C-alpha positions as CSV (number, residue, x, y, z in Angstrom):
1,X,3.6,16.3,1.3
2,X,2.2,15.5,-2.2
3,X,1.0,12.4,-4.0
4,X,1.4,11.8,-7.7
5,X,-1.8,12.0,-9.8
6,X,-1.3,8.5,-11.1
7,X,-2.5,7.3,-7.6
8,X,-5.8,9.2,-8.1
9,X,-6.2,7.9,-11.7
10,X,-5.6,4.4,-10.6
11,X,-8.1,4.5,-7.8
12,X,-10.7,6.1,-10.1
13,X,-10.2,3.4,-12.8
14,X,-10.4,0.7,-10.2
15,X,-13.7,2.0,-8.9
16,X,-15.1,2.4,-12.5
17,X,-14.0,-1.2,-13.3
18,X,-15.5,-2.7,-10.2
19,X,-18.6,-0.5,-9.6
20,X,-19.3,1.2,-12.9
21,X,-18.9,4.7,-14.3
22,X,-22.3,5.9,-13.0
23,X,-21.4,5.0,-9.4
24,X,-18.0,6.8,-9.8
25,X,-19.7,9.9,-11.2
26,X,-22.2,10.0,-8.3
27,X,-19.4,9.5,-5.8
28,X,-17.1,12.2,-7.1
29,X,-20.0,14.7,-7.5
30,X,-20.9,14.2,-3.8
31,X,-17.3,14.1,-2.6
32,X,-16.7,17.4,-4.4
33,X,-19.2,19.1,-2.1
34,X,-16.8,18.2,0.8
35,X,-13.5,18.9,-1.0
36,X,-13.6,20.6,-4.4
37,X,-9.9,20.0,-5.2
38,X,-10.6,17.2,-7.7
39,X,-13.5,19.0,-9.4
40,X,-11.5,22.2,-9.6
41,X,-8.2,20.7,-11.0
42,X,-7.3,18.6,-14.0
43,X,-5.5,15.6,-12.6
44,X,-2.8,14.1,-14.8
45,X,-0.6,11.2,-14.0
46,X,2.2,13.6,-13.3
47,X,0.2,16.1,-11.2
48,X,1.3,16.5,-7.6
49,X,-1.8,16.4,-5.4
50,X,-1.5,17.8,-1.8
51,X,-1.6,14.8,0.5
52,X,-4.4,16.2,2.7
53,X,-6.7,16.3,-0.3
54,X,-5.7,12.9,-1.6
55,X,-6.0,11.2,1.8
56,X,-9.4,12.7,2.3
57,X,-10.4,11.4,-1.1
58,X,-8.9,8.0,-0.3
59,X,-10.8,7.7,3.0
60,X,-14.0,8.7,1.3
61,X,-13.5,6.0,-1.4
62,X,-12.9,3.4,1.3
63,X,-15.9,4.5,3.2
64,X,-18.2,4.6,0.2
65,X,-17.1,1.5,-1.6
66,X,-15.4,-0.8,1.0
67,X,-17.3,0.0,4.2
68,X,-14.3,1.9,5.7
69,X,-12.0,-1.1,5.5
70,X,-8.5,0.2,4.9
71,X,-7.2,-3.4,4.5
72,X,-8.4,-3.2,0.9
73,X,-5.2,-1.1,0.4
74,X,-3.1,-4.2,0.7
75,X,-5.0,-5.7,-2.3
76,X,-4.8,-2.5,-4.3
77,X,-1.0,-2.5,-3.7
78,X,-0.8,-6.1,-4.9
79,X,-2.9,-5.3,-8.0
80,X,-0.7,-2.3,-8.8
81,X,2.4,-4.5,-8.6
82,X,0.8,-7.1,-10.9
83,X,0.1,-4.3,-13.4
84,X,3.5,-2.6,-13.2
85,X,5.6,-5.7,-13.3
86,X,3.8,-7.8,-15.8
87,X,5.2,-8.5,-19.3
88,X,4.9,-5.3,-21.2
89,X,4.2,-3.4,-17.9
90,X,5.9,-0.1,-17.2
91,X,8.4,-1.7,-14.8
92,X,8.9,-5.2,-16.3
93,X,12.6,-4.5,-16.8
94,X,13.1,-4.7,-13.1
95,X,11.9,-8.2,-12.8
96,X,13.3,-9.8,-16.0
97,X,16.5,-11.1,-14.4
98,X,14.8,-12.3,-11.2
99,X,17.7,-11.0,-9.1
100,X,16.5,-9.9,-5.6
101,X,19.6,-7.8,-4.9
102,X,19.5,-5.9,-8.1
103,X,15.7,-5.3,-7.6
104,X,16.3,-4.1,-4.1
105,X,19.2,-1.9,-4.9
106,X,17.8,-0.3,-8.0
107,X,14.0,-0.3,-7.8
108,X,12.6,-0.2,-4.2
109,X,13.4,3.4,-3.4
110,X,12.1,4.4,-6.8
111,X,8.6,3.0,-5.9
112,X,8.3,5.6,-3.2
113,X,10.0,8.5,-4.9
114,X,7.9,8.2,-8.1
115,X,4.6,8.5,-6.1
116,X,5.3,10.7,-3.1
117,X,7.2,14.0,-2.7
118,X,8.3,13.5,0.9
119,X,9.7,10.7,2.9
120,X,12.1,8.0,1.8
121,X,11.8,4.2,1.3
122,X,15.0,2.2,1.7
123,X,15.7,-1.5,1.4
124,X,18.6,-3.8,2.1
125,X,19.0,-7.4,1.1
126,X,21.3,-9.4,3.3
127,X,21.1,-12.6,1.2
128,X,18.3,-14.1,3.3
129,X,15.7,-11.3,3.9
130,X,15.0,-7.7,2.9
131,X,14.6,-4.9,5.4
132,X,12.3,-2.1,4.1
133,X,12.1,1.1,6.0
134,X,9.9,4.1,5.2
135,X,11.1,7.2,7.1
136,X,10.9,11.0,7.1
137,X,7.2,11.2,6.6
138,X,5.5,14.5,7.6
139,X,2.3,12.6,8.2
140,X,1.4,9.0,8.8
141,X,-1.7,7.2,7.3
142,X,-2.7,3.6,6.6
143,X,-2.6,4.4,2.8
144,X,1.2,4.9,2.9
145,X,1.8,1.7,4.8
146,X,-0.7,-0.8,3.5
147,X,-0.7,0.1,-0.2
148,X,3.1,0.4,-0.4
149,X,3.8,-2.8,1.6
150,X,1.1,-4.7,-0.4
151,X,2.9,-3.6,-3.6
152,X,6.3,-4.5,-2.1
153,X,5.1,-8.0,-1.0
154,X,3.7,-8.8,-4.4
155,X,6.8,-7.3,-6.2
156,X,9.1,-9.6,-4.2
157,X,6.9,-12.6,-5.0
158,X,7.2,-11.8,-8.7
159,X,10.9,-11.2,-8.6
160,X,11.8,-14.1,-6.4
161,X,9.3,-16.6,-7.8
162,X,8.6,-17.5,-4.1
163,X,5.9,-16.9,-1.6
164,X,6.8,-14.0,0.7
165,X,5.9,-13.1,4.2
166,X,6.0,-9.6,5.7
167,X,7.0,-9.1,9.3
168,X,6.3,-5.7,10.8
169,X,9.2,-4.5,13.0
170,X,8.4,-2.1,15.8
171,X,11.4,0.2,15.9
172,X,12.3,2.5,18.7
173,X,13.6,4.9,16.0
174,X,11.2,7.9,15.9
175,X,12.2,8.7,12.3
176,X,11.1,5.3,11.1
177,X,7.4,5.4,10.2
178,X,7.3,1.8,8.9
179,X,9.8,-1.1,9.1
180,X,9.1,-4.5,7.5
181,X,11.2,-7.6,6.9
182,X,10.5,-9.5,3.6
183,X,10.9,-13.2,4.3
184,X,11.2,-15.6,1.4
185,X,9.4,-18.9,2.0
């Protein structure tokens, strides 16, 4: 499995914005002693990064800057949605008409496919709620669940103009890594 370079660039920029360039440089220098992938490779937004390197990096970032608290990924997902869906944001077109069905049918799976090489994210709107299922993952990690669901929650708030609650569904389906209901309040 691979992760798009934009995820690395976004994490890097978030750390620089919050903690400063010097702190980032010190972190990446020390981290490169454990895993030289990011020091040895130019990472562009379109670069595919092997997931094992990215997840090791992500865990190190969370340990260094957030005390090992992976729940920060929910907030990072929300922040990413705010950026992507804002006026003049890269995906603003998907929220202009405020239509939940169109958004669900045309955009949700694209969120996953534009960032991850494996697995699949599907969504279905039944007129009341949206079911989101992530399946086919070769590996499971909090990053994939928390960041993507934080993004999805915020995206549905922006599209619907309503508060949204996520309910985790515990499936018996071994192919389903994550299953959430989006409830509009």
